[in-house]
N, C-alpha and C positions, 0 to 999 in steps of 0.2 A: 289509623280508623282512622275519621272523619268529624270533623267536631259540629255538633248539629246547636240551635238558639231557636226556641220557638216564642215568637210575642205577640199573646193576643188581648185581649182587655179584659175577656168572658174568662172564667176561670175553670168551667166545664170541659172548654174548648184545649185551655192548655193539656188540663188534664188526661184529655180524649187521647187527643193525641200523641204525648208521652207514654202512657199506661197498656193504649189497645195497638199497637201498632211496632211490629218486629225491626225497632232500628238495627241492633245488633247482627239480623241477616242480608243488609245492605251494607256493614263494617262504621255504619256509625252512631256514636255517645253523643245522646245529649247535655250536652254542658249547662244549663239554665234557662229557666223562663222570663219572662217580662211581661210584666201589664199594660205596659204603652211604650212609644218609642224612645223618651229620653231616656226612662229609664236603661231600653237595650243597648242606647249605646255608652252611659255610662259602663256597663258592663263587658261592652264587642271593644271597650278601649284597654279593656287588663287585657282581656282575650280574642282576641278576635277567630270568630269562629270562619268555617268551608263554610258553611250553609244557612240562610235566615228561613225558617216557616213564619210569616209574621203577617198580619192579618192588613186588611188595607186600610179601614173605619178605626181611629182610637181616639180619644179626645182630649191628647195633649202634644203629641206627635204623631203626625198617621204615617203608616206603611208607607204611602209615595215619599215625604220627604224623609223618612225610616232609607230607605232605597238610597235615594239619591246623597244623602252626604255618607252611609257605608261603603256605596259606588264611588265615591271620592278618593278615600281613605284606602279603601281595601279593594282594589278592582278584583280579584282573583275569588271574593267571594261571589255564593252564588244565591238568588233569592227567588224565592216561589212566595206569591201573595195565595190568601185565601179568605173567598168575599161573599160577600150573599149574593143572592143573584136580581136582584133591586139594583145593586150596585152594578150591572155589567157595564154600560157607561163610562162608570168612575172606573174602574179598570181596565179598559183600553186606553188609556190616559197612563193610567199607573206602568200600564207596560212598555209605554213610548221612555219609561226610566231606567231599570238594565235590569228588571224582573226577566228571571227565564223560562219562567215557567206561571200560571197560576191554577188553584182548584174553588170549587165551591162548593160552602159549607148548605147542611152539615155534608161532614165532610164523608165520601164512601173508600170505604180501606182500601180499598182494588184499586181506585182510580190515583187514590193516592199512589200505590205502591208503582204503577205503571211512571207516573210522573217522577215521580226520588229514582229509578231505576234510570229514566234518561239523565236524569242530574249527575246522580256517580260517574252513567262511564264519562257526563264530561270531565268530573273530575278526575277519574283512573286519567283519563288521556292529556290532560293537563301538568297531570302530577309524571308521567312518564315522559311528557316534552321536555320540562322543569328537568329532570333525570338527568334525559338524554345531555342539556342543554348545559350543567354542568360536569358532566363525564366530558363532552367535550370542550369546556372549557380549561377545564386538566390538563384533557390530552395537549390543547391547545398549547398551553403555561409549559409544560415538561418540553415540547416540539418548537417551544419559540428558538433558543440555539439553531437547529438543524436550520427554523427558516430565518432569519436570520442570516448565516453561512450562504444558502441560500439565493438569497436577495445580494451581497455580496457575489458574489460569485457570479451574478448578472452583468452586475454595475463593471465588471472587468470585463466579461467576457463581449456580451453584445449590446450595453447599456440597456438605461430603464428608461418610455417614452415621459418626458417632462409632466404630461398628462396624470401618470401616476405616482409621479417621482414624490410628493409631495406626504401624500396618503398615507404608499406603503410604510415609507420612512418611520412615520405619526405614532403607526398601527402598531410595529416592528419596535416603535422606544429604544430607535438609533437618533444618534449625536452628530448627521449629516446637516448642517446647514448649506443651502443653495447660494449662498451668496460667500464660502468661504473656496478658499483656493486650496487645490491637493495634489499630491503625486500616488504613485502608485510605486510600491520594491520587491523587488521579489526577493526570497530568500534561498537559495538552492544548497543545501547541505552536498559540502562536498563528499569523496569518496563513498559515492553511496551504496553499492554494491558490497564492500568491505565494512559499513554501518548497520547495515540490516543485516548482512551475509550472519552475523557474529550473535543476532539477539533470534530469543524467539518471539514469533507473533506478540505477544504481552508483553514484552519485553519493550518491543518496538511501538505499539499504540500506546504506551506510557512515556515513550521516549518522544513522541509526536505532540504528545497533551504537554509534558514539562518544557517541548520546544514553544511552542504556543503561548507557555504562561508566561514564560520570559522575556518574550514578544510581546505581547502586551501590555507587562506590568513598565514596561523603560518606555512602550509609544504613550502611556497615561504621564510616566515621568516626563517626558522630553517634547512632546508636540500634541497630539493626539487623533482619535481615528482607531482603526479593527484591522486582526489579523487573521487568518484564514486559511486551511491548508487546500491546497489549492488539488494535486494531487500528491502521492510519495516524494518526498525530500522538497514538495518545490511549496515554499509557504509566501503567503500573497500582503503585501501590508498594505492599508489606503490611508495614507496621513492626511489631515484635518490641521490647517493650521487660519483662524479667523479674520476675518477684513484688517482688523488693528493689531494682529500678528507681526508686522513688521514691514521692512522690506524684502523683495525679494533675494540679493543676496545675503539678509540675514536668516530669511527662514532657511536657502540655497545649506545656509551653514550650519544651521540646528538639523538639516534634513541625516548631512554629513555627521554629525557629532551622533545622531541616534543611531545611524547604521554600522558608524565605530563602535557604541555600547554594546549595541545588537553579538556584533562578530564576537568583541571581548568575552561576553557573558558566558554564552555559549558554548565558546570552547574554554572557558575558563567552570562554566557548574557543569556540564554535562558532557566536556571532553569531544565535540566535535567539531568543524570546520565548516564554514559557512562561506557561499562567495553573492554580493548583495548587488541585487542588478538598480538601478532607479533612473526613472523616465522620467518625462519633464514635466513642467508645470502644467495643471486641466483645469479645465470648472468640475462638475460628480459629474455631468454628461459628458465627458469629452475621458474621464477616467478610460474604454478601453483602449485607447489610442496609447497613454500613459502606461497600461502597463505591460501592451505589447510594447514598445521600445522596452524597459526594464526585462521585463526574458529574454528578449534579444541582448540587451548591455550584459545580465549574468552566463547568456549565453557563451560569452566569449571569454569566457577565462581559461576554451582550450586553448588560448595562444599565450592571450596577456596574465595567465596565471592561479591558481587557485588560492580560496579565501581571502581576497580580494572586495575593493568595493569602487563598482564599477559605474560612470555616472555617462548619458549621449555626450557631452562634452564631449569626457575619455576617448570612446570610438569615434567620434568626428574627428580627434585628431590622430589617430590610430590612421582612419582611412586616408586623412593627407599623405599623412607618412607611407604610405601603403605603395609601393613600387608597379601597382598594376597585376593586371591576373595572370597569371604563365602555365601553361599545359605540361605534365611533370614528363620528363625528358626521360626517356626510354634508352637512353644511352647508357644514361646512370644505370642503371641493372647491370646491362653489362660492365660497366667500372667493377662495379663490385663484386660480380661474379668472377673479373682476373683480378682480384684482390684475395677474394677467397682462396682460389685456385694457385695463387701465391706465397698462399697463408700469411699475406703481408696487413700486423694490425694499423700500421699505422698508416697503412694509403686507403684501409677501410675506414676510418675511422672520418679521415678527408671526407670521403665520398658521402659516405651516411651528412655531413655538416651541409654538406653540399645539398643535398638532396633537403633536408629539415629548414634548411634556411627559404628555398623554392614556398615550403609547403609554408612554411611562415609570413610569406608572404601574399600567398593566396588567401588571405581570408574571407573571402566572401564565399569560399567552397565549404568553410567551416570543418570542422574535426570527423567528419563522413568521408570526405576526398579524401585527409591523412589519412585515415585507416585502408582506405581500398587501397591506395598508394602501397601502403607497408605488407598489407596481407598479397598483393603480386612479389612485391620482396621476396616473400616466404615461401611462396612457391614455387620461385625461380630458388632459391637455393636448396630445396628438398627435392627438385629437378636435380642439381647440380650431386649428389652423394648420391643421387641412386648412381651416376653416368661412372662416379668415380668410385662408386661399390664402398661408399664411404658411413653409410647408415649405421646407426646401431641407434639400440632399442630408447638406450637415456636419450637419445640426438630427439627419437622418433614422439616418445613420452614430451619433453617439454617444447616440441611445433606443437603439440595438439593443447596444450599447457596454455600456448602464448597464441593460439588461435582465442583461446576461449577470453584472454587475460581481455587482451587486447577491445572488447566489445566493451568489459568495462571501467577503460580507462576516460577520462576524463580531460588532457590536457596532455599538446603534442608531447610536453616533455618526458609524461609517463610514458606516451606511444615511444620517444628516441631511447630510455631506456632499457625498457622489455627487448625493444630490433639488436641494439648494439651487445648485450646479455650474449640472447641466442647467436647472435654473427661473431662474438667471439668466441662461441664455443666450440663450434660448426668451425671456423680458422684453429685453432687448435686441433679437430680433429682429425681435420685435413693434414696437419704438420706432424703429427703423429705417425698418420701411414705415411707422406711421405722419409720423413728423417728412418721407417725400419722398423717403429714402437709395437710395430701391430704385430710386422714380421717377428720379433724376436719374443711378443708375446706368446705365438704360435708356439716355439722352440721350448718357451719355461714351459706350453704346456705337457709337449712331448718328455720332457725331459721330468714331468711328474711321472705320469703315467711310464716310461721306463725303469721311473724307483719302485712302485706301487702298485704296477698292474698284478703279483702275487695275491695284495690285497681285497679279499672276497669281497669285502663292503665298500670296494671303491665306486664313487659316482661323481656325475660332474657339479653338484654342489661340491664335494669335497676336496675335487681339482682345483674348483673358483676360489675356494678359500686359501688352498694354498699360491693362490697366483694373483689375493687383494681383488680381486673381483668378485661381479654378480655371474652367478650360474646364467643367467640369459647373455648379459654380452660379451662372455666368456666362447659359448655354445654359437651366437651369431658369427662373431669376429673368423673364429677357427671355421667354420660351414664355409665363409667367403672367401677366405687366405684356399684352403684346401680340396673345397670340394666334401669332405668329407664335415660329418660328426664327429664330435667328441667321443662316442660311446660305438661309433664304424672304426673310429681309428683305435681306443681299446683292445677291442675285441679284433681289428688286426694284430696286433702288439702279443696278445695270446695265445694265437694261432700260429704264428712265426715260431712262439717260442714255444708251443707245444712240436712241432714239428722239429728241433732244432732239438726236444728232450726225445721225440719218439724215433728220431736215428740210430739213438746208443739203444741197444737192447735191454740195461742192465737197469734201467726203469720202468717202473709197471706202470700201466695202465691209467689204474686210480690215482698213484699215484703223482702222474702227470698233471691229471683233473686237478686237485689242490693246489699243484704247485704253481700254476698258471691261475687260478681267481674261482678257477668253479668247485661247489660242492657236488654236484649233480650228475654225472657221468653223462648220463643219457643226455643228457640241456647239450653237457660237451661236444660230443657226438653231433649232435645234430649238427650245432652250429657250427664245427670243423667240416662236416661237409656239404655243408652250406656255402664254404668259403673256399673249400679247394674242391670240391665233387666228386672225392672220395670220403670213406669211413677213417679213421684214427686206425687199425686193424688192416686197412689196405694199404693206407700209407707208409706202414711200417714196412711191412709183407715187400714193398716194391721198394725202398731206400735205406733199409735195415743192415 
């Protein structure tokens, strides 16, 4: 509800305005009345109104001066003048002050209603605008962290024009002096696939929030600046050293100390490892260059190793020691295959040593090149297993897992570990096949069937259990070595036993059926005819 004050030196006018007009219908409450401008000012200072209806001419302080003083102190108040017709010229000058409208005496209630309606509409619009502005201010305050992060991201991605830099920094309330020295660091979480894969989405978000808190606290303690999440598992720190913060070597030492503290505290409190890349010193506007360097430094963990602090200086030293670029020698694949065929694990490791030494020298090609080379090796080995008829379900499953895990690895050493473990398993498989262990397995399966063919519940799973292997593995190897499935061989053995018994007339037909492991004579008859071409009865007639 809006507050109204009526100011007029005539009591009858004040009474009429207050009593004969329906102010409530316009959502207006008459908060008071005064007989002069000076009295009105005292009341207004205690409780400012939204609307003032005032006479122009009054003995001590007239409406024009009242309007001038009120407008200066309470610019939102709406002022309507009430004046006689003979004051028209005087009223014109009064309107130059800040009155929104005027009416003549004697007051026409219909005319007053029209004026009040317009004024209330203005008040409603201004109130709505204020409310909207307040809501936007609240939203702006709530969204300030996001706006700051967006701005910091723009600083490292493409930079911010110098003309806009200072104004935006001040608006966001950031402590980023233009005359300070800056460094960008990239904090990359090691073993990211493992870290994220073992957590729910809620736990992951909590972890990243904790990482930001730990890093920001340490930055505030050591140097100054800000940290934000660039992408999943990558955090960027913008570090600031004031012009009076010491020499560049001293600043670099402080930077390395901070990076070490971040790494150690994240490992201690959050149980995660990180690799930290540090860019070169830069100005505020040159941060994209420093960030790019920091990112490249962190990416080089693929050959320098994880859980490290990598600076541009260390990369330059590594580059100086780099033996240059060399293309992967496909003849090394042939050497690997030869070592596998010979089941020579020692030679296998020698060839792997040579391959990975070359990959480590090709640093400009990065992790992707090394992964592609290893995938070529996996394909070649898979082809060899097919040629030797030495593939197995276990090896097939291991190869599938290897393909997935290779894309999760972050260092050359981790990929070496995976491929070496796989090739060693392949080597053992080929050795087993060449030394007759597979053939021995076939004989063991046959022996189990010979001993237990009369067991009606004999299955591949039971046979595999007897030879301490999985049913799938037993089935595949038996088929590869004999050309028959285990089930086909079991049927063959039972049919041969049935022939032997059918040749002796003393055995009844259903006794023979049960003796070889079948409980349904009609099913046995069907299998026997399928295997021999004749029914059991016909076979007995011909051979008894």
